[in-house]
N, C-alpha and C positions, 0 to 999 in steps of 0.2 A: 486560678491561673487560666488564661485563655488558651484554647487549643489552636495555636498558630503553628505554622510549619516549622518553627524553631524548637518546639518541645514535643514533637510526636514520638521521639525516641523513648519517652518515659511512660507511654501508654501501653497497656496490654493490647493484644491483637483485637479482641472484641470491642474494646474502647476505641481503638484506633480506626477501625474500618469505617469509612464514610463519615468520620468525625468532622470533616470540612465540607460536607455536602448538604445542601438544603433538599433532602430527599423526602420520600413519602412518609417515613417514620417521623421526621422533624415536623413536617406539615400537619400530620395527624395530631401531634402533641400540642402544637402551638396555635393552629388556626381554629377559629370557631367552626363548629360542626357543619353549618350550612355552607360556609366558604370552602372548607375542605372538600365537601361533596361536589361543589361546583368545579373546583380545580381538578379533582379526580375524574369527573365526567369529561372535562375537556381533554385530559390526557388519554383516557381510554376510548373515547368516542369521537374526538376531534371537534367537539362543539365550540362555539364562540365564547370567549370569556368577557363578561361585562366589565366596564370600567370600575364600578364600585367594588367588585370582587378583586380586581387587579390592585386597587388602592389598599385593601386590607392585606393582601399577599405582600405587597411592596413594603408596607409598614412592618409587618412581621419579619420579613426577610432582612430588612435593614437592622432591626434590633438584634436578630440572631447573628448577623454578620459582624456588628460592632462588638458583641460579646466575644467573638472569636478574633478580635484584633483588626478587623477591616476598617479602613478609612475611606476607601474609594469603591466605585463600582465600574464595570465595563461591559459593553455588549461585545461578546466574543463571537466572531463569525469566520467563515471560511471562503474567502474570495477565490477567484480562479487562478491564483498564484500557486495553488496546491498547499499553501501554508495557512496559518490562522492570522487574524488581525484583531486589534483591540485599541480602544481609546479610553483613557481613564478619567473619570470625574469624581471629585470628592463629594462626600455627603454634606459638607458644610454649607450653610446659608447665612451670610453675614446679617447682623441685626443693627438697628439704628443706634443702640447703646454701645456699639463697638464689640459686642459679643457675637456668638454664633449659635445656631441650632442645627441639628443634624436632620436632614430631610431626604426622603426618597419616595416619590409618588408613583402611583400606578401608571401614569403616562410615561414616566421615565423608565419604568420596568418594561412596558410592552413595546416601546418605540424609541429608536435612536436615529441620529442623522450624521453618518460619516460622509466624507467627500467621495462620491462615486466616480468622479473623473480621474482619480489618482490610482484606481485599480484597473486591471485588465477588463475590457468590456467588448473587445472585438468590433468596435464601431457602434455599439448600442448607445454609447454616450460620447458626445464631443467634449473636448477639453474644457470648454467654457460652461458645460452643463454639469454642474457640480453636485446637485442634490441627489442623495440616495438615502435609503432607509434600512434600518435593522429592525427586525420584529422578533419578539421573544418566542422561543420554542419551549412551551411548558413541558413537553414530553422528555426533554433532556435536563436533568437537575442542575441548578446553579451550584457553584462551589467557590471556595475561598483559596486564593493562591497569592502569596507575597503581599498580604495585607489588602487585597482587592477582592471584591465580590464579582465573580465571573458569571455572566448571564448568557447562556448559549442562544444564539439568534440566527435567523435567516437574513439575507442581504439582497435587496432589490433596488432597481433604479427608480427614478421619479415617475417613469412610465409604467412601472410594475414588472419590468423584465427581470428575470433572475440573473444576478451577478455572482452567484456563489454555487457551492456544491450541496449545501443542506436542502435548499428549496426543492430542486428536482428529486433528491432522494426521498423527501417526505411525500412528494407527489407520487413517486413510484411505489412507495409503501401503501399509499391509499389505493392506488390502482390495483395492486396485487391483492390487497385485502378484499376489495369489492369482488374481484373475479373469483378468488378462492372461496369466499363465502357463498357465492352463487352456485358454484359447482357442488360444494358440500351439501347445500340445501337440496339441490336436485337429486343428490344421492341419498337423501333422507336424514342427514345430520342437521336438523333444523334448530337444534339447541346451540349451535355455533353462531356467535355474533361477530367474531373478529378473528382474523388470522394475521399473525405477526411474522415478519422476516427476522430470523435470528442470525447473528454473525459472530464468529470468533476469529480474530485476525492475529495470526502468529507474526511476530516481528523479529527479523534478523538484523544484526548490526555488528560493526567492528569497534573494538576498544583499543586505543593506543595511548602512549604518553603524550600529554598536552604540549610539552615543550618541543617535542619532535614534530608534532602537528604544526606548530607555529613556525617552524623552520621550512615548511613545505608550501611554497606559493600555490602549487597546483591543488593541494588539499584545501587550503584556505579559500581560494577563489572558485574552485570547480567541484570540490568534493571528491575528486579522484586523482590518482597520480598519473601524470602525463608522460613522465619518463621514469626509468628505474629498472635496473637489472634485477633478475630474480635472485632470491636468497638461496644459499646452498641447500636449505631444507624448506620445503613447502608443506603440502598436505599429503605427499605420496606415502608416508608411513601410516596414514589413517589412524593416528594416535590422539588426535585432538577431539574428534566427535564423541560427545558424552564423556569426555575425559574428566579427571579430577580438576575442580575449579582452583585456579591459582588464588592465593590469598587476596591480592589486590582486586581481582575480578569478583571474588566472592563478596568482598567489602562493598563494591559498587552495586552488585545485584541486591544485596541485603538493604542498602540504603534506598535503592530505587523502589524495591517492593514496598517499603514503609511509606515513601512519598506517594506512591500510586494508591496504596490501600487507604490512606487518609483522604484521598480525593475520590474514593469509591470505585476505582478501577480494579476489577477482579483479576489482578495478575496471579497466575496459577503456577505455570511451569517455567523453569529456567535451566539452560544447559549450554555447554560448548557446542558450536556447530563444526562443520567440516574443516574450514580453513583456519590457520593459525590466527589468533586474536578475534575470531568470529564467534558470536553467541546468539542465543535466541530467547525471546520471552513470549509466552502464549497465555492469553486470558481465558476466562470462562465465557461461554456464549451470553450475549445480550441482544436486546432489540437492535436492529440494524442501525437506527439513527443514533442511539446511545453508543453503540460499538464504534461507529465512525468517529464520534466526538472523542471517545476514550482513546482511540488509536492516535489521533492527533495529539492528545494530551500526553500519551505515552512517549511519542517521539520527542516532544518538547522536554519532558522530564528526564529522558535519557541523556539529552545534551546538557541540561542544567546540572544533573547529578554528577555526570562525568567531569564537567568543568570544576565543580566544587571540590572534587577529590583529586584534581590534578591530571585528569585523563581527557581524551577527546573521543566522542562517540561519532562514528562515521555511518551515515545512513544512505550514502550513495549506493546504487546498484552494483557498481564495479569499481571500488576504490583501489584495488590492486590487480594488476595484470598477471595472468598465469595461475591464479587460484580462484576458487569459487567466489562469485558475487553474492549479493544479499537479495532475498525476495520477501514476500509477505503473503502467506497462504490465507486465502479468504474462505473460511468454513461457513457454509450457507445452508440454512434449513428453514422449515416452516412449522409454526406451532399455533394451535387453536387456543382460544380463551377457555376451552374446557380441558386443556392440558395435554392434548394429543400432538405428538411430533408426527406430522403427516409423512415424513420421509423415513420413518422407522418401519422396515418391512415386516417385522415380526418373524415368527418361526415358519410361517407359510406365506411368503410374499405373493404367490400365485393366487391366493384366496383373499388377499387384503385389498379390497376395492379402492379405498382411499389412496393407498400407496401406489397401486398400479396406475391410476388415473394421473396422479401428480408426477410419477416417474415418467410417464409418457409425455406429459406436458413439458417437463424439463428437457427431455431428449429432443422434442420437436423445436423448442425454443432455441436451444444451443445450436442445432443444425441450421435453422433459419436465420439466426442472427450471430453466427460465429464471427463475422467481420466486425460487428459492433463490440463483441467481447474483446477481440484483439485490439481495437481502437482504444478501449477503456483502460488498457494497461500500457499504451504506447508512450514512450518518452525517450529523450536522448540517452538517458542512463540505462533504461531497461533494454534498449536495443542491443546493449553489450552482453546481456545475459541470455535472452531467448534464443534457443537453437544452438547453444554453445556447450552442450553436454554437461551442463551444471544446473540447468533449469529446463522447464518444458520447451519443446520446439515451438516455433511460431505458428505451426498448424494446430488448430483447435480440434480436439477429439475428446470423447468421453470414455473413461474406464468404468465398467460396471462390475467387473469380477466374473469368475467362471460360473458361479451359481446363477446370478441374474442373467448372464448371457445365455445360459441354457434355458432359463425361463422364457426369455424373449424369443428364442428359437422355437420353443414349444407353442407359443402364441402364433408365430408365423406358420407353423406346420399343423396347427389345430390338434395338438397332442393333448387330448383330454386326460390322459393317464399320468401326465408329468407331476412329480412331487419334488419339492425342494429337498435337498440333502439335509438342510438344517445344520445346526451346530453339533460338532462332535468333540469328544475328549481326546487330547493329544497323548500319545504314549511316548513319554520322554525316556523311560528306561531305568530311572533311579527311584527306588521305593520311597526314599525320604522326601522327594519332591512332591508338592501338591498336584492334584489333577488340574489341568488347564483346559478350559473350553476353547476350541479352535474356532475362529470366526469363519463365516461362510465365504469370505473373499479376502484375498491378499491385498497389499497396498502396492501401488504403482507410482513411483516417484517421477517417472518420465511423462506421466499423463498430465495435460493441462487442466483437465476437469474430471476429477475422480470421485466416484461414490465410495464413501469410507464407512459404511455401516448404517448411519442414520442421518447423513448429511452429504452434501457435495463439497469437495475441496477444490477451489479454483486456485491453481498454483502459479499463475502467471504474473500477478501484480508485483511491481518492483518495491523495494524496501522503503523508498522515500515518498511513494505515491499515496494520495488519499484513496482509501478503499470505497469512497462514495461512488466513484465512477463505475466500477464493475458491478456494484450492487444496484445502481440505477438501471443498468442494462439488463441484469438478471431478472430483477423484479418486473420490469416492463415487458420483456420478451416472454416470460412465463405467464404474465397476466394475459397477453395476447393469445397464447396457446390455450389457456383455460377458458377464455371467452369463446373460442372456436368449439371447444368441448361442450361448454354449457349450452350453446345454441343447438347442439345435437341431443342434449339430455333433457332440456327443460320441459318438454311435453311428453316424455316417455312415461307410461304407467309403471307402477311399482313392480308388477308381475313380469314385465319385459325388460326391466332395468339391467339385470345381470347380462343378458344376451347383448344388449346395446353397448354396455361398457366393454364387453369382450370384443365386439366389432370395432369400436373406436380405437381401443388400445392396440389391437392387432394392426389396424391400418397405419397408425402412427409408427409402430415398431418396424413395419415393412418399409414404409416410405422414407424413414430417417435412420435406418440401420447403418448407413455409410459413416455416420459420425461416431459409431462405437468402435473402439480399438483397445484391446487389452494387452497388446504387445509392447515391445521396447520402442519408445518414441524417439530415441537417440539415433536410430539406424538410418542409413541412406535409403534402405529398402522401404522403410515406412514413408519417407518423403515421396518416393516414387509412387507408392501405392496410394497415398493421399491425393496426389495429382490425378491418378486414374479415377479416383472416387469423386473428383470435382470439388475437393475441399480447398479453402483459401490457404495460401502460404504467403502471408504478408510479412516480409522479413524486417521491415523498418517502418518508422512512423510516416515518412513520405509516401511509402507504398500503401499504408493502411488508411491514413486520415481522409483521403478523398471519398472513401466509401461512406463516411458519416453522412454525406449529402445525397447518397443514393435514394431514389424515390421510395423504395420499400422501407428504408430506415427513417426517413423524414415522416412518412405516413404513420409509422408505428408510434413515434414520439408525439406527434401532433394529435393522433386519435386518442391517446390515453392522457393527454393534457400534461405531459412531462416537459416538453419544450415546444416553443413556437418555431417556425422556420427561421425567424430572425435570431432567436437564441441559439439554434444549431449552427447557423452561419457564423455567429460570433465565436462559438466554441471552436469551430474549425479554424478560424483565423488565429485565435489565441494559441492553439496547439502548435500551429506552424511557426508562429512568432517565437514562442518559448523554445522550440526546438532549434531554430536558427540562432537565436541569441545565446543559447547554452554552448553550442559548438563554436560560435564566434569568440566567446569569452575564453573557451579552452584553447583555441588557436593562438590568440594574443598572449595568453599566459604561457603557453609552451614556447612561443618565440622569445619572450622575455627571459624565461628560465634558461634556455639554451644560450642566448646571447650573453646574459649577465652572470649567471651562476655557474652553469656547467662549463662554459668556455674558460672562465678564470681557473677553475680547478684543473681542467685539462692542460692549460698552458703552464700552470705552476708545476704540475707533475712532469711535463715534458722538460721544463728547465731543470728541475731537480734531477731527473734521470740523466739528462745530458751532462750536467755538472758532475754527477757521480761517475759516469763513464770516463770523463776527462781526467778526474782525479785518479781513477784506477789505472789509466794509461800512463800517468806520470809516475805512479809507484811501480807499476809492472808493465813496461812498454810492450811486452809480447802478448799482453792480454787481448783477446778478441772482442770482449764485451758483446758476445753473441746475443744474450738474452735482451740486454738493453737495446741493441740495434733492432732486434725483432719487434719489440714492443713499440719503439719509436716509429718503425716503418708502418705497423698496423694503425697506429694513431694518426700518422700522416695521411694514409690512404682514406681512413674513415672521416677525418676532419674535412678533407676536400669534398667528400660525399655529403657531409652535414651542411657545408656551406651552400652547395647546389640545392639540396632539399629544402633548406631554410628559405632560400630565395623563392623557390616554387611555392612553398606554403604561404609566404607573404603575398605573392602575386595572386594566387588563387583565392585567398581570403578577401582581398580587395575586390576581385571580380564578383565574388558571392555577395559581398556587402552592397554592391551596386545593382543587384537584380531586384526589380520591384515586385514581380509576380511571386507571391508567397510560396506556392508549391514548387515552382522552378528554383527558387532560392533554396528551399529545403533540400531538394535533390542535389543541388550544387554542393551544399555543405556535406551531405551524406556521401555522395559518390566521389567527390574530388577532394574537399578539404580534409575530411576524416582519413581518406586514403593517404594524403600527403602527410598527415600527422603520424599515421602508422609507420610509414617509411622512415620519417625523420626519427621517430622513437627507436626503431630497430638499429639505426646507425649510432645514435647516442648511447643506447644501452650496451652496444658492443664495445664501446670505449670505456664506459663506466665499469664494466666487468674487469678491465685491465688496471684500473686506477685504485690505489690504496684508499681506504675510507677517509683518512685524514685530509685528502685532497678534494674530496667531494663535499661541496659546501651545503649539503642538505642531508638529512638522515636517509640511509639506505633501506631497502626492503628488509634486510636481515635485522637491522636495528629496530625498525618500527614494529614488525610483526611479532617480535619476541621481547618487546619493551616492558611488558607487565608480568612480573614474576612473583 
């Protein structure tokens, strides 16, 4: 029986994992030895793959895919929509006798041709300039899903400009690899030939009943609720985080795990998050390129699995007002081909030269390019989270923990006697409990960029965003810092290397210590302090996005070959266009819901309440109907306010729609249209709180957030 997605439930876990992936194990088993070595070399060293090798790989890949039930293949790519795209072609090739043969050539494997004019290009392609190319990425394994062989690819225009997120990510990985290897060689680690960026991307999401989802136009069209009074119970009892999994949720998580495992996605940890109906999945670390692909696949499979089981998976950053939104923590580290995690400080970080140099490089990179990191996570959805006491503030800072902070101070003060405290055992006080080793640093959930033992955790990405963008920035910025360090180290003799390293690291720590903050990032005092330090506080996408085109940022990307100036300009325009389109759709959806759905429910209730009061007066003439009158008066006052606010929202939305300058238009949507929507929502929600559920023509917060039991 073929191992299709319909029978994965019958396999044991070792049989299941990666069973639908054309991975290294499969290639080693099926490819001729010389072909396997050529492909392996391409993956490990980035060398060019010859067409005869590609032909053999394609033939083998086709046979394997057909054995597993595949009838089609597709080049799977990541355009600048933030989503994935695919065009399916069958393996069949009709023959003169009326039959068919199944074909798949090396040319079809390595190159495809989707319509480039139909994807966001920021002006790189005109509407009539349709040709674009997809190019096979051998470093990310092909896989089978829904009877189709999926081939991860890059996407570029006819002129070679990048139109996707994979291409610049691969470029940034190459840049960081080159810079990191140079520095390690200068430090004497000449056996290292490659340094990989590794990423583990935690994914938060909400899970609700599918039928309720379908009754909410705002969730269907925008991914978030635009109106809705809060439920009597939210997250204030703090009883949902890490709570017992409800049976329906557990069923979903179990099914999702098996789907992901078959596709080679190393789903590891699952649990309830802070808000009702909110959950999280975390994978094991992988090479950044594969991790990004797998995160895109994870989001897709979350939605597909939820739909199959009668649920809806919400990936918007803020689907529900008044409770925590969803993020995506990007855990980032560096590992050599000799097996060293460079960001592992060891027991004596002050003596770990590799760690010190790379720690300094990261600190310098984050300080110099904090604006780019903020831009990399900016979106209409994520703007609702950042700085809202549920996610890191919009100000970028680095948490290093007490031990590393003291070490950094020792460098600044030339304290030669400093010794790290190292790990100690905790005294819990009950003899039956095992001894627990205490880490050298606590965790800080309010920090945007936190060192967590042997990696950095960038906590600002939104739940629906591709993690390609923040990793492109991190890789490139750190490569730039490492290049500066290498220039100072490359000619230093071995007997003077330690002193030179100390000098360089100290200088970086002193010059960039403003970016280090170990306190509570949620406080107003920190925002004031950050301003004194000269740190960016870019509160929204319209505030942040113009910095993408700052000279220092353009110079960075152009120098390392990540983007051309034209590609950066295109991404700037696409970001602003996506932002304004998102809020425009939200405005129109909100107007329709208020006019068509909410108003009908409100009028029906007013009529019912009026009729009830009239009947009461007939039966009991002396009755004052005080409650009914009070409610009717409140609704009457609020409905007048709603009418006024609705008119203002309509007018301001039309004004915004007519603004041609992209940045001015984005500011209009942020400063005016969103403000109008907030005011209108407050008025609508005040009435919804008075109306019985049977008169509200869409599911309430209480119904949705507690729908899965």
